C-alpha positions as a Markdown table, in Angstrom:
| # | Residue | x | y | z |
|---|---|---|---|---|
| 1 | Met | 0.0 | 0.0 | 0.0 |
| 2 | Lys | 1.5 | 3.3 | -1.0 |
| 3 | Arg | 1.2 | 6.3 | 1.3 |
| 4 | Ser | 0.0 | 9.6 | 0.1 |
| 5 | Phe | 1.5 | 11.9 | 2.7 |
| 6 | Met | 3.5 | 14.8 | 1.6 |
| 7 | Ala | 5.9 | 15.4 | 4.4 |
| 8 | Thr | 5.9 | 19.2 | 4.6 |
| 9 | Pro | 6.5 | 20.3 | 8.2 |
| 10 | Cys | 4.5 | 23.3 | 9.4 |
| 11 | Ala | 5.6 | 25.6 | 12.1 |
| 12 | Gln | 3.9 | 25.5 | 15.4 |
| 13 | Thr | 3.2 | 28.5 | 17.6 |
| 14 | Asp | 2.4 | 27.3 | 21.1 |
| 15 | Gly | 5.2 | 25.8 | 23.2 |
| 16 | Thr | 3.3 | 24.4 | 26.2 |
| 17 | Thr | 3.8 | 21.2 | 28.1 |
| 18 | Ala | 1.3 | 18.8 | 29.7 |
| 19 | Ala | 2.0 | 16.7 | 32.8 |
| 20 | Gly | 5.8 | 16.8 | 32.0 |
| 21 | Arg | 5.4 | 14.2 | 29.3 |
| 22 | Val | 5.0 | 16.6 | 26.3 |
| 23 | Ala | 7.8 | 18.8 | 24.9 |
| 24 | Ser | 7.8 | 21.0 | 21.8 |
| 25 | Asp | 10.6 | 22.3 | 19.7 |
| 26 | Glu | 9.1 | 25.3 | 18.0 |
| 27 | Gly | 12.1 | 25.9 | 15.7 |
| 28 | Ala | 11.8 | 22.3 | 14.3 |
| 29 | Gly | 8.0 | 22.3 | 14.3 |
| 30 | Thr | 7.9 | 19.2 | 16.4 |
| 31 | Leu | 6.2 | 17.9 | 19.5 |
| 32 | Ser | 7.5 | 15.0 | 21.6 |
| 33 | Phe | 4.7 | 13.0 | 23.3 |
| 34 | Leu | 4.9 | 9.5 | 25.0 |
| 35 | Gly | 7.9 | 8.5 | 23.0 |
| 36 | Met | 6.8 | 10.0 | 19.6 |
| 37 | Thr | 8.2 | 12.9 | 17.8 |
| 38 | Leu | 5.3 | 14.4 | 15.9 |
| 39 | Thr | 5.1 | 17.1 | 13.2 |
| 40 | Glu | 2.4 | 18.7 | 11.1 |
| 41 | Ile | 2.3 | 17.8 | 7.4 |
| 42 | Glu | 0.3 | 18.8 | 4.4 |
| 43 | Leu | -1.9 | 15.9 | 3.2 |
| 44 | Asp | -2.4 | 15.2 | -0.4 |
| 45 | Gly | -4.7 | 13.0 | -2.6 |
| 46 | Glu | -7.4 | 10.9 | -1.0 |
| 47 | Lys | -6.3 | 11.7 | 2.6 |
| 48 | Arg | -6.6 | 15.4 | 1.9 |
| 49 | Glu | -10.2 | 14.9 | 0.8 |
| 50 | Lys | -11.1 | 12.8 | 3.9 |
| 51 | His | -9.0 | 14.5 | 6.6 |
| 52 | Gly | -8.4 | 18.1 | 5.5 |
| 53 | Lys | -5.4 | 20.0 | 4.3 |
| 54 | Arg | -3.2 | 19.3 | 7.3 |
| 55 | Gly | -2.4 | 16.4 | 9.7 |
| 56 | Val | 0.0 | 15.3 | 12.4 |
| 57 | Val | 2.3 | 12.4 | 11.7 |
| 58 | Ala | 4.7 | 10.4 | 13.9 |
| 59 | Leu | 8.2 | 11.2 | 12.5 |
| 60 | Val | 10.0 | 8.9 | 15.0 |
| 61 | Val | 8.6 | 6.5 | 17.6 |
| 62 | Asp | 11.0 | 5.3 | 20.3 |
| 63 | Arg | 10.8 | 1.5 | 20.5 |
| 64 | Asn | 11.2 | 1.6 | 24.3 |
| 65 | Gln | 8.4 | 4.0 | 25.0 |
| 66 | Glu | 4.6 | 3.9 | 25.4 |
| 67 | Ala | 3.6 | 4.8 | 21.9 |
| 68 | Trp | 5.6 | 2.0 | 20.2 |
| 69 | Leu | 4.4 | -0.5 | 22.8 |
| 70 | Gly | 0.9 | 0.6 | 22.1 |
| 71 | Gly | 1.3 | 0.1 | 18.3 |
| 72 | Val | 2.2 | 3.5 | 16.9 |
| 73 | Arg | 4.8 | 3.4 | 14.2 |
| 74 | Asn | 7.0 | 5.9 | 12.2 |
| 75 | Gly | 4.9 | 7.6 | 9.6 |
| 76 | Asp | 1.5 | 7.0 | 11.2 |
| 77 | Leu | -1.1 | 9.8 | 10.8 |
| 78 | Ile | -2.6 | 10.8 | 14.1 |
| 79 | Ala | -6.2 | 11.3 | 13.1 |
| 80 | Glu | -8.0 | 11.5 | 16.5 |
| 81 | Val | -7.0 | 11.8 | 20.1 |
| 82 | Ser | -9.7 | 11.1 | 22.8 |
| 83 | Ser | -12.5 | 11.4 | 20.1 |
| 84 | Thr | -11.2 | 14.8 | 18.9 |
| 85 | Arg | -10.0 | 15.2 | 15.3 |
| 86 | Ile | -6.4 | 16.2 | 15.1 |
| 87 | Gly | -5.3 | 18.4 | 12.2 |
| 88 | Ser | -2.5 | 20.3 | 13.9 |
| 89 | Ile | -0.1 | 20.2 | 16.8 |
| 90 | Ala | -2.2 | 23.0 | 18.4 |
| 91 | Asp | -5.2 | 20.7 | 18.2 |
| 92 | Leu | -3.3 | 18.0 | 20.0 |
| 93 | Lys | -2.1 | 20.4 | 22.7 |
| 94 | Arg | -5.6 | 21.6 | 23.3 |
| 95 | Val | -6.8 | 18.0 | 23.9 |
| 96 | Leu | -3.9 | 17.2 | 26.2 |
| 97 | Arg | -4.3 | 20.4 | 28.3 |
| 98 | Gly | -7.8 | 19.2 | 29.2 |
| 99 | His | -6.8 | 15.6 | 29.8 |
| 100 | Asp | -6.6 | 14.0 | 33.2 |
| 101 | Pro | -3.1 | 12.4 | 33.4 |
| 102 | His | -4.6 | 9.4 | 35.2 |
| 103 | Asp | -7.0 | 8.6 | 32.3 |
| 104 | Pro | -5.9 | 6.6 | 29.2 |
| 105 | Ile | -5.4 | 8.4 | 25.9 |
| 106 | Phe | -7.2 | 6.9 | 23.0 |
| 107 | Ile | -5.6 | 7.5 | 19.6 |
| 108 | Phe | -6.9 | 6.6 | 16.2 |
| 109 | Val | -4.1 | 6.3 | 13.7 |
| 110 | Leu | -3.7 | 5.6 | 10.0 |
| 111 | Gly | -0.5 | 3.8 | 8.8 |
| 112 | Glu | 0.8 | 1.1 | 6.6 |
| 113 | Arg | -1.4 | -1.5 | 8.3 |
| 114 | Gly | -4.5 | 0.6 | 7.8 |
| 115 | Trp | -6.6 | 2.2 | 10.6 |
| 116 | Arg | -5.7 | 1.3 | 14.2 |
| 117 | Phe | -7.0 | 2.2 | 17.6 |
| 118 | Val | -4.3 | 2.7 | 20.2 |
| 119 | Asn | -4.8 | 3.0 | 24.0 |
| 120 | Leu | -2.0 | 4.8 | 25.8 |
| 121 | Ser | -1.3 | 6.0 | 29.3 |
| 122 | Phe | 0.2 | 9.3 | 30.4 |
| 123 | Ile | 1.7 | 7.6 | 33.5 |
| 124 | Ala | 4.8 | 5.5 | 32.9 |
| 125 | Ser | 5.3 | 2.4 | 34.9 |
| 126 | Ala | 7.4 | 2.8 | 38.1 |
| 127 | Thr | 11.1 | 2.3 | 37.6 |
């Protein structure tokens, strides 16, 4: 299956953190979240028609962190978080600001294996 993402990073404007597990690099236009480095992209083709002009994609997913263990992979489009459509990093930050860190985070992603539902937790296991 061929992806139709055009990886065109878009600058973000809001550098907030949520529960110490989210960090942004405004210069690079990225957001680090539960082991993922996310960026905004311009969508093209069929995905643009279905999901709008922009989206948030996982550039890199750390194999030792929550997102990878939950099933998120490099290149996955983050379509929804906790039932809210995500079209930008600002959208994701808004959802996370209102999220109780003790509640799981439900993410709907589109990747090479098709649509997947991922259930993640903000709270890492005790070390």
